[in-house]
C-alpha positions in Angstrom: 285.5 93.2 318.8 283.1 96.0 318.2 283.2 95.5 314.4 282.5 91.8 314.8 279.5 92.5 317.0 278.0 94.8 314.4 278.4 92.2 311.6 276.8 89.5 313.9 273.9 91.8 314.7 273.3 92.5 311.0 273.3 88.8 310.2 270.7 88.2 312.9 268.5 90.9 311.4 268.8 89.4 307.9 268.0 85.9 309.2 265.0 87.2 311.1 263.8 89.0 308.0 264.2 86.0 305.8 262.2 83.9 308.3 259.1 86.2 307.9 256.8 84.9 305.2 256.3 87.3 302.2 253.0 89.1 302.3 250.2 87.2 300.4 249.9 88.8 297.0 246.5 90.7 297.0 244.7 92.3 294.1 241.8 94.7 293.8 239.3 94.2 291.0 236.8 97.0 290.3 234.0 97.8 287.9 231.9 100.9 287.1 229.6 101.4 290.0 226.6 102.4 287.9 226.8 99.4 285.6 227.2 97.2 288.7 224.1 98.7 290.2 222.1 98.1 287.0 223.3 94.7 286.1 225.1 93.2 289.1 228.0 91.7 287.1 227.8 88.6 289.2 228.6 86.1 286.5 232.2 85.0 287.2 234.9 86.5 284.9 238.2 84.7 284.7 241.3 86.5 285.8 244.6 84.9 284.7 247.6 85.2 286.9 251.2 84.0 286.5 252.0 81.9 289.6 255.4 80.2 289.6 255.4 76.4 289.8 256.9 76.3 293.3 253.6 77.8 294.5 251.2 75.4 293.0 249.7 74.6 296.4 248.5 78.2 296.9 245.0 79.1 298.0 243.0 81.8 296.4 240.4 83.7 298.4 238.0 86.6 297.8 236.2 89.2 299.8 234.1 92.3 298.9 235.7 94.9 301.2 238.5 95.3 303.7 237.4 93.9 307.0 235.2 91.1 305.5 236.3 87.6 306.1 238.2 85.9 303.3 236.3 83.2 301.4 238.5 80.4 299.9 237.7 79.6 296.3 237.0 76.0 295.3 239.9 74.4 293.5 239.2 72.7 290.2 241.4 70.1 288.4 241.9 69.3 284.7 239.3 66.5 284.8 236.5 68.6 286.3 233.5 69.7 284.2 232.1 73.0 285.3 230.6 76.3 284.0 229.9 79.6 285.6 231.3 78.7 289.0 233.5 80.8 291.3 236.7 78.8 291.5 240.4 78.6 290.7 242.1 76.2 288.3 245.9 76.0 288.1 247.7 75.0 284.9 251.0 73.8 286.3 252.7 73.5 282.8 251.9 77.1 281.9 252.3 78.3 285.6 248.9 80.1 285.3 246.1 80.4 287.8 242.6 80.9 286.3 240.6 82.6 289.0 236.9 83.0 288.2 235.0 85.4 290.5 232.0 87.7 290.1 230.9 90.9 291.9 228.5 90.7 294.8 227.7 93.3 297.4 230.0 96.0 296.1 231.6 96.9 292.7 234.9 95.7 294.1 236.5 92.3 294.6 239.6 91.7 296.8 241.6 88.7 295.7 244.3 87.1 297.8 246.9 84.3 297.0 248.0 82.7 300.2 250.9 80.3 300.1 252.1 81.9 296.8 255.3 83.9 297.1 254.6 85.5 293.8 251.5 86.2 291.6 251.3 88.6 288.7 248.1 89.6 286.9 248.3 88.7 283.2 244.8 89.3 281.6 241.1 88.6 281.7 240.5 85.5 279.7 238.5 85.8 276.5 236.2 83.0 277.6 235.3 81.7 281.0 238.1 79.6 282.6 240.3 80.1 279.5 238.1 77.8 277.5 238.9 77.2 273.8 235.4 78.3 272.5 231.8 78.9 273.6 228.3 77.6 272.9 225.4 80.0 273.6 221.9 78.7 273.2 218.4 80.4 273.3 214.8 79.5 272.7 212.2 82.0 271.4 208.5 82.5 272.2 207.7 81.1 275.7 204.1 82.2 276.4 203.3 83.3 272.8 201.2 80.5 271.5 198.5 78.6 273.3 199.3 75.5 271.2 202.6 75.3 273.0 200.7 74.5 276.2 202.2 77.3 278.4 201.8 76.3 282.1 200.4 72.9 281.4 200.8 70.2 284.1 204.1 68.4 283.6 203.9 65.1 281.9 207.5 64.6 280.9 209.7 66.0 278.1 208.5 63.6 275.5 204.7 64.0 276.2 202.8 66.3 273.9 200.6 67.5 276.7 203.6 69.1 278.5 204.5 72.8 278.1 206.8 72.7 275.1 209.2 75.2 276.6 209.4 73.5 279.9 210.1 70.3 278.0 212.8 71.9 275.9 214.4 73.3 279.1 214.4 69.9 280.7 216.2 68.4 277.7 218.8 71.2 277.7 219.2 70.8 281.5 219.8 67.1 281.1 222.8 67.8 278.9 224.2 70.6 281.1 223.4 73.3 278.5 222.2 76.6 280.0 219.7 78.4 277.8 218.2 81.9 277.4 214.4 81.9 276.9 212.6 84.8 275.2 209.3 85.4 277.1 206.1 87.0 276.0 204.3 88.2 279.1 200.9 89.1 277.7 200.1 86.1 275.6 198.9 82.6 276.6 198.9 80.5 279.8 197.6 82.9 282.4 198.7 82.3 286.0 199.8 78.7 285.5 202.3 80.0 283.0 203.9 82.2 285.7 203.9 79.4 288.2 205.8 77.2 285.7 208.4 79.9 285.1 208.9 80.4 288.8 209.1 76.7 289.5 211.9 76.3 287.0 213.8 79.2 288.5 213.3 77.8 292.0 215.4 74.8 291.1 218.3 77.1 291.7 220.5 75.3 289.2 221.2 78.3 287.0 220.0 76.3 284.0 218.2 79.2 282.2 218.0 82.9 281.8 214.6 84.8 281.4 214.9 87.3 278.6 212.6 89.9 277.1 210.9 89.1 273.9 207.9 91.5 274.1 204.5 91.6 275.8 202.6 90.3 272.7 205.1 89.5 270.0 204.8 92.4 267.6 206.8 92.1 264.3 206.3 95.5 262.7 206.1 99.2 263.4 202.3 98.9 263.1 202.1 96.1 265.6 204.3 97.9 268.0 202.1 101.0 267.7 199.1 99.1 269.2 200.6 99.0 272.8 203.7 101.2 272.2 207.4 100.3 272.1 207.9 101.1 275.8 205.1 98.9 277.0 206.0 96.0 274.7 209.7 96.0 275.6 210.2 97.7 279.0 206.8 96.6 280.2 207.8 93.0 279.5 211.0 93.5 281.4 209.3 95.1 284.4 206.7 92.4 284.5 209.4 89.7 284.5 211.2 91.4 287.3 208.0 91.9 289.3 206.6 88.4 288.9 209.8 86.3 289.0 212.3 85.7 291.8 215.5 83.8 292.1 216.7 84.9 288.7 220.3 83.6 288.2 223.1 86.1 288.8 220.8 88.7 290.5 217.4 90.2 290.0 218.2 91.6 286.5 217.1 91.1 282.9 220.2 91.2 280.8 218.9 90.6 277.3 216.3 91.7 274.8 215.6 89.1 272.0 214.0 90.7 269.0 210.6 89.4 267.9 210.9 88.1 264.3 214.3 89.9 264.2 212.4 93.2 263.6 214.2 96.4 264.5 213.8 100.1 263.8 215.0 103.3 265.3 212.3 103.6 268.0 212.9 100.0 269.1 216.6 100.5 269.5 216.1 103.8 271.3 213.7 102.1 273.7 216.2 99.4 274.5 219.1 101.9 274.8 220.9 101.5 278.1 218.2 99.1 279.4 219.9 95.8 278.5 223.4 94.5 278.1 222.7 92.6 275.0 220.1 92.8 272.1 220.0 89.6 270.1 218.9 89.6 266.5 217.3 86.8 264.5 216.7 85.7 261.0 215.8 82.3 259.7 219.1 81.7 257.9 222.6 80.4 258.5 225.0 83.2 259.5 228.5 82.0 258.9 230.0 85.3 260.1 228.2 85.3 263.4 230.9 83.7 265.5 232.2 86.5 267.7 231.1 88.8 270.4 228.7 91.5 269.2 230.3 95.0 269.2 229.3 97.5 271.8 226.8 100.0 270.4 228.1 103.3 271.8 225.0 105.2 270.7 222.5 102.9 272.5 224.7 101.5 275.3 224.3 97.8 274.7 226.0 95.0 272.8 224.4 94.2 269.5 222.2 93.9 267.6 224.0 90.6 267.2 224.2 86.9 268.1 222.5 85.6 265.0 222.4 81.8 264.8 225.5 80.4 263.1 223.4 77.4 262.0 219.6 77.7 261.5 218.4 74.8 263.6 214.7 75.4 262.7 215.5 75.2 259.0 217.1 71.8 259.5 214.4 70.3 261.8 211.4 71.7 259.9 212.7 70.2 256.7 211.5 66.8 257.8 208.1 65.3 258.4 207.4 65.0 261.2 209.5 68.1 262.1 212.5 67.1 264.1 212.6 63.4 263.3 216.1 61.9 263.2 218.0 61.9 259.9 221.7 61.1 260.0 222.7 63.7 257.4 221.0 66.4 259.5 222.9 65.4 262.6 226.2 65.2 260.7 225.6 68.7 259.2 224.8 70.2 262.7 227.7 68.5 264.3 230.1 69.6 261.6 229.0 73.2 261.9 229.6 73.1 265.6 233.0 71.6 265.2 234.1 74.2 262.7 233.3 77.0 265.1 234.9 75.2 268.1 238.1 74.3 266.2 238.4 78.0 265.3 238.1 79.1 268.9 234.9 81.1 268.3 231.3 81.3 269.6 228.6 79.0 268.3 225.2 80.8 268.6 222.2 78.5 268.4 218.5 78.8 268.9 215.2 77.1 267.9 211.4 77.6 268.5 210.0 74.8 270.6 206.4 75.8 269.7 207.0 74.6 266.1 207.4 70.9 267.2 205.8 68.0 268.9 207.5 67.0 272.2 207.2 63.4 271.2 209.2 63.9 268.1 211.8 66.7 268.8 212.6 65.2 272.2 212.4 61.5 271.3 215.2 59.9 273.2 214.8 56.4 271.7 217.8 54.9 269.8 217.6 56.7 266.4 216.3 54.9 263.3 216.3 57.2 260.3 212.9 58.6 259.5 211.3 56.2 262.0 212.2 57.2 265.6 214.7 59.4 267.5 215.4 63.1 267.2 218.1 65.0 265.4 218.1 67.6 268.1 218.6 65.0 270.9 221.5 63.4 269.0 223.1 66.7 268.2 222.9 68.1 271.8 224.4 64.8 273.1 227.3 65.3 270.7 228.1 68.9 271.7 227.6 68.6 275.5 230.1 67.7 278.2 233.3 69.1 276.7 235.8 70.5 279.1 237.3 73.0 276.6 233.9 74.6 275.7 232.1 77.3 277.7 228.4 76.6 277.8 226.6 79.9 278.6 223.3 81.6 278.1 223.3 84.7 275.9 222.9 87.4 278.6 225.5 85.8 280.8 227.9 85.7 277.9 227.6 89.5 277.6 227.8 90.1 281.4 231.2 88.3 281.1 232.1 90.4 278.0 231.4 93.7 279.7 233.5 92.8 282.8 236.3 91.5 280.6 236.4 94.8 278.7 236.0 97.2 281.6 237.2 95.6 284.9 240.3 97.2 286.5 242.9 95.0 288.2 245.6 96.5 290.5 247.9 95.0 293.0 247.4 96.1 296.6 250.5 97.5 298.2 251.5 97.0 301.8 
């Protein structure tokens, strides 16, 4: 009788234990505190977890520190088109959860899976949301030339009286293509120029990234000597930060875009540790520029890199008027894009809006070769809206890259 009672008591304990739900798997993600302080690291990186199929109805939540409330992440499906959002997407066939989160008030993220009996960290995805490839776009010279109408009253993207950069941004925004814009802070446009920049940031749609070009667009050591490297580069950055608010992903400038592609030892030393990415330029095609730029250990940034895979300006300026629609131009651009995407690489693109007429380069009329329409408009429409491509501005691309290479992910015990 005594032995039977012990067995029955043990069975009761086992049954009670099995009725208690397993603790929700929780993970701690952390990043270097100094880099977080300098750059925020808010752009969402994608953490891949193995979550068994029986747990496909799980909920993923985040918080910055113990004691904070958990915030559920938006759930995305296979037919959703999104970029740069904090969310979770579950691939039922692969039993993988793609959890995209960025850092906020601390250099730590706590991540919880509720309703999932099991979750195991696998890796940080090479591209956001585990996409197949990436498209990263930039524009050079906002504020450099008075002929580009910096700060002019808005008349529409196809009106030659409009600010050419605001018009180019509007066209990119209409296609869902975020863009980096290299800004010259001591050139043309005066106060209306700054008002236009701020108005575009105040949209709050994260459609563009302000980047340093220089104060006055020097392209040689002699030109830099007039105001000095520090003033031209860091002065430009400091003025952007002082004059602009609501910069996407925090009050930071992530990128220095070289004027004319010029670089020398003093320039690199001035940018050392001040930016995450230094983007180069030449006017040619660069077939090997399809990967992340390497980390420059001496200077503490990625680059110099990000040269255009396909020289857009060389294509558009080969026609009169520059940018007019020609079928062979569009086919060449589309084919170049497809080569890079099919290979799972990064397509770097850029052009100079100040070299064109809005009425030509942004002509949205049905294309008639050499008569109307725009090769740029046709090309952008072709590349946009793909669910397997990550569309991202240059600086944000390298915010992601830094986190992917340096974030630490550990499972919380207890």
